BADREN-181994 format. One record per residue: residue in one letter; residue number from 1; x, y, z of N, C-alpha, C in turn. Coordinates in Angstrom, 3 decimals. Layout:
# residues N
resn,resi,n_east,n_north,n_up,ca_east,ca_north,ca_up,c_east,c_north,c_up
A,NUM,X,Y,Z,X,Y,Z,X,Y,Z
...
This chain:
# residues 115
resn,resi,n_east,n_north,n_up,ca_east,ca_north,ca_up,c_east,c_north,c_up
G,1,-31.712,18.206,-19.939,-31.488,16.903,-19.377,-30.055,16.749,-18.931
K,2,-29.861,15.872,-18.013,-28.521,15.581,-17.508,-28.163,14.158,-17.875
T,3,-26.879,13.962,-18.067,-26.396,12.623,-18.349,-25.008,12.486,-17.743
F,4,-24.578,11.275,-17.554,-23.240,11.026,-17.034,-22.720,9.736,-17.639
C,5,-21.450,9.585,-17.593,-20.814,8.397,-18.130,-20.543,7.426,-16.980
Y,6,-21.005,6.208,-17.138,-20.727,5.186,-16.135,-19.223,4.914,-16.110
P,7,-18.669,4.669,-14.930,-17.221,4.424,-14.832,-16.734,3.305,-15.755
E,8,-17.542,2.253,-15.920,-17.117,1.142,-16.773,-17.151,1.497,-18.266
D,9,-17.744,2.647,-18.599,-17.804,3.073,-20.000,-16.836,4.212,-20.317
M,10,-15.976,4.557,-19.364,-15.061,5.687,-19.576,-14.119,5.450,-20.762
D,11,-13.863,4.185,-21.078,-12.986,3.901,-22.215,-13.630,4.273,-23.549
F,12,-14.950,4.478,-23.545,-15.662,4.881,-24.768,-16.371,6.216,-24.596
W,13,-15.930,7.012,-23.641,-16.582,8.288,-23.364,-16.640,9.131,-24.622
S,14,-17.809,9.700,-24.878,-18.004,10.534,-26.055,-18.897,11.709,-25.680
E,15,-18.388,12.905,-25.880,-19.174,14.102,-25.582,-20.412,14.157,-26.477
K,16,-20.252,13.725,-27.723,-21.378,13.737,-28.668,-22.503,12.822,-28.179
T,17,-22.149,11.630,-27.733,-23.154,10.699,-27.219,-23.813,11.271,-25.975
G,18,-23.016,11.822,-25.085,-23.552,12.419,-23.859,-24.496,13.570,-24.157
C,19,-24.115,14.409,-25.098,-24.973,15.544,-25.477,-26.274,15.053,-26.100
F,20,-26.184,14.017,-26.931,-27.386,13.479,-27.566,-28.347,12.924,-26.518
I,21,-27.817,12.173,-25.564,-28.651,11.599,-24.507,-29.267,12.710,-23.657
A,22,-28.473,13.717,-23.320,-28.984,14.848,-22.529,-30.083,15.585,-23.297
E,23,-29.895,15.741,-24.593,-30.908,16.416,-25.410,-32.208,15.613,-25.436
C,24,-32.101,14.307,-25.581,-33.293,13.446,-25.566,-34.019,13.549,-24.228
K,25,-33.257,13.511,-23.141,-33.862,13.619,-21.811,-34.545,14.974,-21.628
A,26,-33.912,16.034,-22.122,-34.502,17.372,-22.015,-35.791,17.452,-22.829
N,27,-35.786,16.847,-23.996,-36.983,16.848,-24.841,-38.129,16.096,-24.163
I,28,-37.822,14.966,-23.560,-38.842,14.187,-22.840,-39.388,15.009,-21.670
K,29,-38.500,15.665,-20.957,-38.920,16.502,-19.826,-39.828,17.633,-20.307
K,30,-39.485,18.244,-21.439,-40.297,19.323,-22.007,-41.677,18.799,-22.388
L,31,-41.720,17.636,-23.048,-43.000,17.052,-23.448,-43.863,16.716,-22.234
K,32,-43.257,16.240,-21.174,-44.001,15.927,-19.952,-44.551,17.199,-19.301
Y,33,-43.786,18.277,-19.378,-44.266,19.558,-18.849,-45.468,20.038,-19.657
I,34,-45.363,19.974,-20.981,-46.470,20.368,-21.852,-47.698,19.509,-21.552
K,35,-47.462,18.218,-21.336,-48.559,17.301,-21.009,-49.247,17.724,-19.716
S,36,-48.475,18.072,-18.702,-49.078,18.458,-17.420,-49.919,19.724,-17.577
K,37,-49.460,20.672,-18.379,-50.218,21.902,-18.619,-51.489,21.614,-19.411
L,38,-51.397,20.692,-20.356,-52.561,20.317,-21.145,-53.604,19.610,-20.278
V,39,-53.158,18.768,-19.370,-54.072,18.094,-18.438,-54.793,19.133,-17.578
E,40,-54.047,20.123,-17.086,-54.664,21.196,-16.295,-55.725,21.931,-17.118
E,41,-55.398,22.226,-18.360,-56.326,22.938,-19.233,-57.595,22.123,-19.478
I,42,-57.422,20.837,-19.755,-58.579,19.969,-19.983,-59.437,19.887,-18.727
N,43,-58.792,19.749,-17.577,-59.541,19.683,-16.317,-60.340,20.961,-16.079
T,44,-59.737,22.106,-16.353,-60.421,23.384,-16.174,-61.607,23.505,-17.128
L,45,-61.390,23.144,-18.380,-62.479,23.208,-19.362,-63.609,22.245,-19.005
T,46,-63.256,21.062,-18.524,-64.258,20.070,-18.140,-65.054,20.558,-16.937
K,47,-64.386,21.154,-15.959,-65.089,21.710,-14.795,-66.039,22.816,-15.234
T,48,-65.570,23.647,-16.149,-66.415,24.724,-16.665,-67.651,24.156,-17.345
E,49,-67.436,23.135,-18.168,-68.561,22.500,-18.852,-69.542,21.906,-17.844
N,50,-69.035,21.272,-16.802,-69.904,20.670,-15.790,-70.691,21.729,-15.025
I,51,-70.049,22.852,-14.755,-70.757,23.954,-14.082,-71.878,24.466,-14.970
L,52,-71.565,24.629,-16.246,-72.593,25.103,-17.181,-73.752,24.110,-17.279
K,53,-73.425,22.834,-17.304,-74.469,21.808,-17.400,-75.395,21.813,-16.188
S,54,-74.874,22.243,-15.056,-75.698,22.269,-13.846,-76.593,23.507,-13.777
C,55,-76.384,24.444,-14.689,-77.211,25.655,-14.704,-78.610,25.337,-15.226
K,56,-79.552,26.062,-14.702,-80.960,25.865,-15.048,-81.230,26.070,-16.539
Y,57,-80.553,27.026,-17.150,-80.831,27.375,-18.543,-79.819,26.791,-19.534
Y,58,-79.093,25.805,-19.112,-78.108,25.182,-20.005,-78.809,24.515,-21.180
N,59,-78.257,24.747,-22.365,-78.796,24.119,-23.573,-77.627,23.544,-24.357
P,60,-77.539,22.212,-24.472,-76.406,21.593,-25.172,-76.377,21.918,-26.667
E,61,-77.464,22.478,-27.193,-77.529,22.817,-28.607,-77.022,24.225,-28.917
H,62,-76.778,25.013,-27.901,-76.246,26.360,-28.128,-74.828,26.267,-28.694
F,63,-74.493,27.260,-29.495,-73.171,27.304,-30.122,-72.062,27.199,-29.078
E,64,-72.161,27.961,-28.010,-71.115,27.995,-26.982,-70.922,26.619,-26.333
S,65,-72.049,25.934,-26.091,-71.976,24.595,-25.484,-71.291,23.616,-26.423
K,66,-71.682,23.659,-27.691,-71.072,22.774,-28.682,-69.591,23.082,-28.857
R,67,-69.270,24.366,-28.899,-67.871,24.788,-29.088,-67.006,24.335,-27.908
L,68,-67.492,24.514,-26.699,-66.735,24.091,-25.520,-66.500,22.587,-25.549
H,69,-67.526,21.830,-25.891,-67.389,20.371,-25.966,-66.370,19.978,-27.048
K,70,-66.415,20.676,-28.175,-65.482,20.383,-29.265,-64.041,20.684,-28.842
I,71,-63.846,21.787,-28.140,-62.497,22.151,-27.665,-61.972,21.082,-26.705
I,72,-62.819,20.627,-25.799,-62.400,19.580,-24.852,-62.012,18.312,-25.608
S,73,-62.795,17.961,-26.608,-62.487,16.765,-27.413,-61.161,16.927,-28.149
Q,74,-60.939,18.109,-28.723,-59.685,18.359,-29.443,-58.487,18.304,-28.506
K,75,-58.626,18.921,-27.340,-57.527,18.919,-26.360,-57.257,17.500,-25.865
S,76,-58.297,16.707,-25.706,-58.125,15.318,-25.267,-57.391,14.506,-26.328
A,77,-57.698,14.758,-27.591,-56.996,14.078,-28.687,-55.525,14.510,-28.713
E,78,-55.278,15.798,-28.488,-53.895,16.301,-28.406,-53.144,15.604,-27.285
L,79,-53.819,15.424,-26.151,-53.197,14.771,-25.002,-52.800,13.338,-25.338
E,80,-53.673,12.610,-26.004,-53.354,11.232,-26.381,-52.154,11.196,-27.334
E,81,-52.125,12.110,-28.281,-51.000,12.188,-29.213,-49.703,12.523,-28.471
L,82,-49.798,13.416,-27.519,-48.627,13.796,-26.728,-48.129,12.620,-25.890
K,83,-49.045,11.864,-25.325,-48.656,10.665,-24.559,-47.902,9.685,-25.457
N,84,-48.396,9.520,-26.688,-47.719,8.622,-27.632,-46.332,9.145,-27.987
C,85,-46.202,10.456,-28.160,-44.897,11.052,-28.463,-43.911,10.812,-27.323
I,86,-44.368,11.004,-26.101,-43.503,10.787,-24.930,-43.059,9.332,-24.878
K,87,-44.006,8.433,-25.073,-43.685,6.997,-25.055,-42.669,6.660,-26.142
D,88,-42.888,7.194,-27.342,-41.964,6.944,-28.451,-40.566,7.483,-28.153
E,89,-40.505,8.688,-27.608,-39.205,9.291,-27.264,-38.479,8.470,-26.208
E,90,-39.210,8.029,-25.194,-38.598,7.218,-24.133,-38.097,5.888,-24.683
E,91,-38.895,5.265,-25.535,-38.478,3.994,-26.135,-37.261,4.187,-27.041
Y,92,-37.250,5.273,-27.797,-36.124,5.557,-28.681,-34.847,5.740,-27.872
L,93,-34.925,6.520,-26.797,-33.747,6.750,-25.961,-33.272,5.448,-25.340
H,94,-34.208,4.656,-24.843,-33.845,3.377,-24.230,-33.140,2.472,-25.246
K,95,-33.684,2.400,-26.454,-33.083,1.565,-27.504,-31.709,2.108,-27.894
Y,96,-31.579,3.416,-27.996,-30.300,4.026,-28.341,-29.234,3.640,-27.311
I,97,-29.572,3.731,-26.041,-28.619,3.399,-24.978,-28.287,1.908,-25.016
Q,98,-29.288,1.071,-25.223,-29.046,-0.380,-25.321,-28.136,-0.702,-26.505
D,99,-28.416,-0.087,-27.643,-27.595,-0.331,-28.837,-26.151,0.103,-28.606
K,100,-25.966,1.265,-27.964,-24.607,1.738,-27.649,-23.912,0.744,-26.723
D,101,-24.633,0.283,-25.711,-24.061,-0.668,-24.763,-23.669,-1.965,-25.461
N,102,-24.527,-2.474,-26.315,-24.206,-3.698,-27.064,-22.997,-3.490,-27.971
F,103,-22.939,-2.333,-28.597,-21.804,-1.991,-29.458,-20.503,-1.981,-28.653
Y,104,-20.552,-1.342,-27.488,-19.359,-1.287,-26.633,-18.941,-2.690,-26.182
K,105,-19.914,-3.530,-25.860,-19.604,-4.902,-25.428,-18.914,-5.685,-26.538
K,106,-19.381,-5.517,-27.766,-18.756,-6.207,-28.903,-17.320,-5.738,-29.108
I,107,-17.083,-4.449,-29.015,-15.726,-3.920,-29.188,-14.813,-4.425,-28.077
R,108,-15.322,-4.400,-26.847,-14.522,-4.884,-25.721,-14.176,-6.370,-25.901
A,109,-15.150,-7.137,-26.372,-14.911,-8.576,-26.577,-13.813,-8.767,-27.622
K,110,-13.821,-7.953,-28.662,-12.786,-8.056,-29.695,-11.412,-7.639,-29.164
K,111,-11.431,-6.690,-28.221,-10.170,-6.223,-27.634,-9.691,-7.176,-26.556
G,112,-10.550,-8.107,-26.140,-10.175,-9.052,-25.091,-10.526,-8.551,-23.703
Q,113,-11.265,-7.464,-23.640,-11.715,-6.944,-22.349,-13.041,-7.596,-22.005
T,114,-13.304,-7.760,-20.734,-14.555,-8.411,-20.323,-15.352,-7.525,-19.397
K,115,-15.524,-6.269,-19.759,-16.306,-5.365,-18.891,-17.764,-5.548,-19.134
C-alpha cells in the first residue's frame, strides 16, 4: 500500500504512522485480490455443477455431485467471511485515520494553531 502525508499534517509527520497506514492498505489490497480469486473459483465450480446437472445421467445423490455442491457451499461461506474481513479492515483503517486527525486537531488547538 501507498500512503502520503497531507501538507497540513507535516507538523506531525510520523514514519511509523505512515508505515502502519501503508501496511493496512496493502493488507486490504491483498484480501481483495484473494476475494477476486475466490469469486473466480466459485464461478468455475458453479459452471461445472450446472454443466453436470444438464447431463442426461446426472444424479444429485452421487458422491461426486454431493461433494461438488459441498465445496461450492464451503467456498461461498469463505467468501462471505472474507467480505466481512475486508469491511472490518477498511473500517478499522478509517477509524484509525479519523482518531489520528482528531488527536492532531486537539494538539493544534492547545498550541493555538487552527489548522
